[in-house]
N, C-alpha and C positions, 0 to 999 in steps of 0.2 A: 563372543558371538552375540550375547544378549545386549551388550552395550551398543553394537552396531544396529541391531534391530530397533532399539528404543530411539537411537539417534535418527534413524530413517523415519520412524513414526512421528517424532517431533518435527522434523523437517517437512513432512507431508502436511501436518496440521498447520504449520505456519504458512506454507504455500497455498493450501486449499481453503483455509478459513480466515486467517488473520490478515493476510495481504489484501484480499479484495475488500474486507471491511475497512481497513485503514484507507485504501484508495477512495472508496465511496464517501467516507466521512470527510476526507480532505477536499474532495470535489464539491460536496454540498456546502462546506464552510466557505470555500473560495467563491462559489457562485453567490452566496449571500453577501459576502464582502464586496463584490464587484457591482453592486447596484449603481454606484456613482462612477465607476471606472476601475481599472485595475490598480491595485496597491501593492506594496512590497509584500505584505502578508499574503495576499491572494496569489501572487506569483510564486511565493514559497510553497503555498499549499498545492498549487498545480505541479510544482516540481516534486513534491512528496508523492502526489498521485501518479505521476509518470514513472517515478522510481519504483513504486510498489508494483505497478503493472509490468515493468521491465524485469524486476526480480522474480515475479511469478512466472513470466515466460521463460526465464533462464532455468528456473527450478523444475520446469515440466519435463 
């Protein structure tokens, strides 16, 4: 029973705290890289941002 409780707490921490931080950092880095136009790295960072937001919405 305790293992399930701790698993849920860890999942909550990831969903509530870590995913929004990762998404916002990826967005900021992508915007800085896109001053001259989109690059492969900036598109990858936008992909990470979108994936983090989708994962958070699924975990809600």
